N, C-alpha and C positions, 0 to 999 in steps of 0.2 A: 262466221269465223271470228275467233277471238281477236286476231290482229286487226281485222276490219273494224270491229267495234271499238277497239282502242284508238284507231285512227279517227273515227267519227267523234269519239269523246274528246280527243285532243283538239280537233277543229272546233267543236262546240265550246270548249273551255277557253280557247284562245281566239275566238272569232273576231272580237273587237281589235285585237292586236294585229291579226292577219290582214284585216280590211284596212287598218290605218297604214300598215307598211306598204300596201298596194297603192292607196290613195296618195299618200304624202311622199313616198320614195326616199325618206331620210334613213340613214343608217350610220353606224359608228365604225365603218370600215377604215376610214382615215386614221382615227384614234387607235384602233387595234393595230394597224400597220406601223404607226409610229412607236407604239409600245414594243412591238416585235423588234424593230430596228434597234431600240435602246437596249433590249435584252441581249441581242447579238453583239452589240458594241461592248456591253459589260462582260460578256463571256470571253470575247477576244482581248479585252483590256486588262485581263488579270495581270497584276503586277504594277499597275500605275501607282506611283507613290503619292500622288497628289490628286485629290478629288477635282481640283480645278482643271487638270489636264483631261480627265474623263468628261467633265462638263463641256469643255471646248470642243472635244471630239464629237459629242452628241450634237451640239449646235452646228458644227461644220457639216456633218452628214445630213442633218435636217435641212439645212439651207440648200445643199446639193439636190436633195430629193423634192424640194418644195415646187420646183418648176415642172415636175413630171406628173403632177396631179391632173387627172382628166375628169371632166364632168359628164 
């Protein structure tokens, strides 16, 4: 089957990365989540006249969410 061969090829091409992700367990989920929160704030903050107000809002929300991180 063509799909099966494509899957095998992908595993073969990315085998080092796949093994490293299993062995080390690191990922960029926290960073991606933070970027998503900032994008939502920017979308909702349309109309802020000063960048400093947007910046303060981002720091406020970030500090509220920092204690919710689980390992």
